[in-house]
N, C-alpha and C positions, 0 to 999 in steps of 0.2 A: 509601374507601381499599382498594386491592387487597391480595391476599395478599403480593405482592412488597413492597409498601410497608410492610406490617406486619412482614415479615421484616427489611427494612432498618432500620426503626425499632428493632426489638428488638435486632438485632445492634449497632447504634450504642450502645444502652444498656448492653450487656454486654461490649463489645469489650476492655475493660481488666480484666475479671474474671479471677481466677485459676481455671483449670480445676480445679486441685486442691481449691479451696474447694467444688466441687460434690459432692465425694465424701462419701457417707454409707454406711451398711451396705448400702443397696439399689441404689446407682447402677450398680455393675458389672453387676448382673443386669438392671436395668431398661433399660440402654442397651447391650444386646447381644442377639443372637439366635442360635439354633442350628437345625441341621437334622440329623436322625439317620436313617440307613437301614442296611440290612445291609452295604452296601459302604463306608460311611464317615460319620463324624460330623464336623460342622463347627461352629465357633464364630466368629461375627463380633462383635468387641468394638469399639464406637465410643464407649465411655465416656470416653476420653481426648481428647475434643473439647469445644468450648464449647457444644455443643447441649444445651439443657435441655428440660424438659417443654413449655414454651410454644413453643420453636423447633421441636421435633419435631412438635407438633400442627399448626403452621402448614405445615411441610414436607409432612406427610401430606395436608394439604388441597390442596397443589399437585399431588399425585399422583391427584387425583380422576378424571382421564380415562384413567389407565393401564390399568385393568382392561378397559374396552371395547376399547381399542386392542390390548391383549394378546390378547384373544379373537379379534379380527379377524385378527391375524397368524397365530395357530395354525390358524384355519379356512381359510386360503388367500386371504383378501381381498388386493387389490392395494394394500398400504399404501405401497409404493415408488411414489409418485404421479408423480414426475418421469419415471420410465422405464416406468410402467404395468405394474409387475410385482408378483407376490406375493413374500413373504419367508418362505421355508419351509425354511431350513437345519435347523430343528428336526425336520423329517420324516426327515432322513438318519439321525438317531440314535434314532428310535422307529419301527421298520419294521412295527409292527402297526397294525391299524385302517385307516382310510381318510381321505384328504384330497383334496378336489377343487379343481382350478384350471380355470376356464372350463368347468365342468360335467363334467370328466373326472377320474376317480380316478387320482392319480399314483403311488400306493403300489405297485401291481404292477410297474411299471417300475423303481422304486427297489429293490425286493426282488430283482429279476432282476439288476440291475447289481451289487448287493452280493454276490450269490451268485457272479457271475462273478469279482469281485475275490477272493473267498475261494478259489475254485478255482485262479485264477492264482497267488495267493500260495502256496498249498500245493504247486503244481507247481514253482515256483521254489525254495522252501525244501526241498522233498523231493527235488530233483535230477532231476525228470521234465522240466522245462524246462531246457535246457542251452545253454551257449554253444558255440562251435566247439571250445573246449578242455576242456569238461566242465561240471560243476555251477557255477552262478553263485556267485561269491564276493563280488562287489561290485555295488552298485546306485548309479548316479549320477542323481539327480533334478535336472532342469534346469527351472527356473521362477523367477518373481520375484513379489514382493508376496505376495498371498494364496496363490500356488502355491509359496511358499517359507517365509515366516516362521512360519506355523503348523506345518507338518510339521517344520521344523528344530527348533523349540521342543519339540514333542512327542517327537521322536526322542531328543533329549538328555534330556528329563525321564524317559523310560521306559528309560534305559540298563540298569537292573538286569534288564529283561525281554527284552533282546536275545538271541535265539538263532537268528537267521537270517543272511543275508548282511550284510556291512558296508554301511552306507548313507551316501552322501556327497551334498552339495548344492552346486549351482552356480546363482548368481542374477545376479551383476554382469556387465554387458557388458564390463567391463575384462578383457582377455584373460588377465591375471595370475590371475584367479580360476579359470577352467577349466583353465589350464595347471597350476596348483598342485594341483588336485584330481585331474586325470588322470595326473599324473606318478607313476610307480611302480605304476599299476594294470595288471593283465593284461587286454589287450583281449579275449582269447579266453574269459574267464570274467566279463566285465562286462556288465551289463544297463543300458541308458540309458533313462530314463523322462522323456519330454518332457511337461511340464505346462503347457498353454496352451489355454484354452477355445476361442479363435478360431484358434489355430495361426498367428497373425500377430504376436504380441507381439515387437517388434524385438529386445529383449535376449535373449529365450528362443530365438528362431529363429536368431539369429546364433550363439549357443552351440551349438544343435543341429547346425548345419552344421559347426561346428568339431569337434564330437564325432563326426559321421559321417565326416569326413575322417580323424580320428585312428583310428577303428575300421577304416576301409578299408585302412589301412597293413598290417594283419596278418590281417584277417578277410575271407574270400571273399565272404560275403553280409552286409554290415554291418547292413542294415535288419532282419535276422532277430534281432538283439540289441537292438532298440529296441521300446519300448512307448510309448503315449501316453495322456494324460488330456486329452481334447478333444472338442468337439462338431462339429468341422469334418471330417467323414468324407472328403470329397473331397481335402482337403489332406493328411490323414494317409496316405491311399492314395497320393497323388502322391509322398510322402516315402518310400514303400515299406513302411509298417507294415501288417501284416496286420490285418483287422478284429477278429479274436479277441483282439488285444492293444491294442485301443483302448477306452477307458472314458469314456463321456460323462456330462455332468451338465447340469442344466436352467438356464435363464436366471434362474430365481427363487432360485438359490443364489449369493449374492454371493461374490466372490473371497476376502475376508477372513473369511468364515464357512464356507469350503468344505472344511476338512480332515476333516469328518465323513464325507465321501463319497469319490469316486475320487481327489480331490487328496490324500487321506491314504493312498494306496496304498503309498507308500514306507515309511510308518510301519507299515502292516500287514506288509510284507515283513520289516521288522526284528523285530517282536515276535510276529507270527503272528496269524491271524484271531481266535483266542479272546481274546487280550489286547486286540486292537483292539475287539472287541465289548464287552469290559468298559469300555473308554474311552467307547464310545457309550452304554452303560448308565448311566454316571455323568452324562453330559450329559442323558440322558432323566430321570434322577432329579431333577436340578436344575430341569428343565422342569416336572416335576410339582409340585415345591415352589413354583416361581414362579406356577403357575396356581392353586394351592389355598390357600397360606398367607395369612392375613390380612396386609394391607399392613404393619401395625405389627410383624409378626414375619417379614416376607418379606425374605430376605437380599439379593436383587438390588435390591429397592425401597429398603431401608435404605442399602445401599452407594451407590446413586444419589443419595439424599437428602443423604447426607454430602457427596458430590461437589458437588451443587448449592449446599449451604450454604457450602462453602469457595470455590468458583469464582465463582458468581453473586452470592452474598450478601456474603461477606467480601471478595471481590475478589482472592483468591490466584490467581496466574496459572499455577502449575505444580503438578504432583502427582508425588511420588516413589514408585515401586513398588519395594519392597525385600524380595525373597524371601530369607529365611534358609534357603536350600535350593539348593545349588550346581547341582543338575540343572535348576533353574528359571532358570538364568542368562540364557536367551533370552526369558523371559517379558516383561521390560520392553520389548524391541524388538517383540515380537508385539503387546503392548498399545498401543504407539505407533501402529501401523497401525489396530488395531481401534478405538481411541478417537478418534484424531486424524483419520483418514480418514472415520470415521462422523460425528463431531460437530464437526469443524472447519469449520463453515459460517458464512456471513455473512447469509444470507437465510432467512426462515421458509418453511414449506411453501407458503404462498400467494404467494411471491415478494417479500414486503415485507422491508425491512431489519430485522434483529434489533435489539431495543431493549436486549438484555442481551449480555454476552460469551458466546460459545459455549464449546466444550470447552477445557480447559487443556492446556498442554504436559505430556506424559507422558514420564517418563524414569526411569532407575534402574539399579541394579547389585545383584548378590547380596551378602548379608552373609556374612562380615565384610569382604569386599573394600572395599565402599563406605565403611566406617568410616575407612579409611586413604586416602581420596580426597576425597570431597565432604561428609562429615558435618560438617567444620569449618564450612562455610557454613550447613548446616541448623541447627546448634546456636548459632552466634554471629554469623551474617550478619545483614544488615539486612532481608532478605526472609523472610517466613514461607513455609515449604514444607510443606504437609500431607504426611504420610508414611503409606504403606500397607504394613505388614509382613505377610509370609506365613511360616508356621512349622509344621513337622511335629513332632508329639510323639515320633515314632520315626524312626530312620534305617533304611537297608537293610544296615548293616554292624554286626552285633551285637558283633563284636570291637573296634569303635571307638566303643562307646556312650559312653565318657567324653568323646570329642570332640563327640559330638552334644549332650551335656549342656552343654558349654562353648558350643556354638553357640546353644542355647536361652538360656543365661544372658546372652549378648551381646545377643540380640534383645530380651529383656525389659528388660535394663538400658538399652538405647537408648531404648525407648519411655518408660521411667520418667524418664530424664534429660531427654528432650524435655518431659515434663510438669512435673517439679519444678524443673529448672534449679539454679543455685547463686547465692545472694545475695551482695552485696558484703560484708555482715557476715561471712558464713562464709569468704569468700575472704580477708578481712583476718585472721581468726583463723588461717587456714592460713599466711599469710605471717609472722604473729607467731611461730608455732611454728617457723618457719625462722630466726628471729632478726632479721627485718626490722622497722624502726621508721620512724615519721615519713612524709615524702612518698614515700620509696621503697617503703615497705610499701603505701601507697595506690595508687601507680602499678602495682606488680606485681599487686596484688589485682584491679584493674580488668580486667586481661587474662584473669583467671581466672573472671570472672562469666559465668554462663550465664543468659540471660533466662528460659528455660523457657517454659511456656505455649504450646508448639508442639504443634499437634494431630496425632494419629496414630490409625490404626485397626490392628487385628491380626486377620488371618484365620488361625485355627488349625485344624489337621486332624491326624488320627492318623498317617498315613503316605502318602507320595506313590505311590499305586498307579495303574494305568490308570483305575480307576473314579473315584478322587479327582481325577485330572487332568481327567477329563471334567466333573466337578462344577465345578471351578475355572473352566474355560474357559467353560462355559455361564453360570456366575454373572456373569462379566465381560461376556459378550455381552448378557445381559438388563439389566445395569446400564447399558450403552450405550443400549439400547432405551428404558429408563425416562427417562434424562436427555434423550434426543431428544424423547420425547413431551412432557415438561414444558417444554422449550425451544421446542417447536413446529416442529422441523426434521425433514428427511428424513435419517435415519441410514444410508440404504442406497444412495445414489448417491455419486459421487466425481468431479464435473466438474473439480475443482481439479487433477487429474493430467493433464488433456488438453493444455493450452496448451503446456507444456514439450515434450511429445511432438511436437506439430506444428512447433514452432520447431526442434527437433533434426533432424527430417527435412529441413527447409529448409536447415539449416546444413551438413549432411554434404557436399553437392556443393561448397559454398564451401570447406570444408576440403580437399577433394580437387582443388581448382583447376578445377572444371568450371563454376563460377559466380563472379561477381565480388562478391557480397555487397552490391550496391547496396540502399540503403534501411535497412541496419543502422545502429545507433547507433555513435558513435565509439568507445566502450569495447569493444563487441563486435568491431568491425573491427580494433582494435588487438590484442585477444587472439587473434583468428584469425591475424593476421599473425605474432604471436609463435609460435603453435603450428606455423605453416608454416615457421618458421626465418627469417623476414624481419626 
């Protein structure tokens, strides 16, 4: 019998057990883990799941290959086997020491690029780099996917630390997006940052050309107010961007893992090099925890094992990420890419079909907004949705501390409600207190029953600082890594995004009347004709 078989057998035996029945004086401590550092203390509580000591021991057995694979990643081994690449985004946030790829130490180049980013950010923020109309007041970052989701999320998360130019983001090829962002900006004091590793991403380059035309309407030398994050030096030069405003990064930094380096330049422009470095330090702190903590007290490992238990063992198909922190409102969207693009695969590393489901659907909204949208389904729907709460002990607004306490109360109440539920007996008593009797009492009571026994985890931290944000993001990155290792998949390629791109390029001339669309299916031809007004 395999470990998977044992887990399935155990889960079948306990699936109807009340999670609440597991609680004794020790459970909360035994089924949680902490990490403490000068920059931030974290607590991961997974006691409100149906994982017991036997299940945890079996899950930890599944993680037997994680340590060797982890060490290989940090040492620069090419663990992205389908693309023949190392996976070294971790090096971007720990610029000391040395890491070799193909026998060459990559750290001197990383340190040099980071220093250039800092110098450029200080020049922009200090008014030494100017637009035609004076100091830069606004930065527009044009990118998509990993060149957008992470920086957007981090910029919003670190709003209390903004003391630089206003930062805006454009990602969608829909012209409405760039139109609405540029509307009202002063061309003469706007810096446009194009974030595209290859400088060929169709959405990004289409928006870049639109931004250049917009800039040229008022600015004599529009390219002088553009910078780029790209490795395509010839293409950035052809666009007119001077080499000193081009910041490259290596092919062993995946897009969805890239905001620790030049892709995070817009974040650095918003908060400054010092706070950005604190963000990097938080990520490095979680790296150190991941590399040194025993698996049974290792936050990324435990979070991954909870995910494996829910998705692959229990068969729950979704995972709700619920930050009770308004400034983390873009975290669920960021994690959608991080987790679903990384682990949404159908074949194992060796090319064989997976025998288990891969990663779940990840979604969510900040609390308390979600409570008034989809928590109805989470509490009383027919599907079990494991929930992952995130919560800060302190806010950034001391004069609104009473509101933060209300936020905390709501978060803790929701996790308790998911655990406890409400029985039919209690619901009947409530209806009796309202004067209802007989069949009507029973009918109304049934609508007020909460099944409970819905699993959740809570990640608690002191305050959302740059350091803590770095910890959180690195925690989830390593969680994805651990889940990928256990499932035997490559978490660092994304072939699933390619086919749609290819078909879109073929469809564009059809939409423009330059091709007839022969070979397209009837549905696609009908939709094309509708779009062309026929």
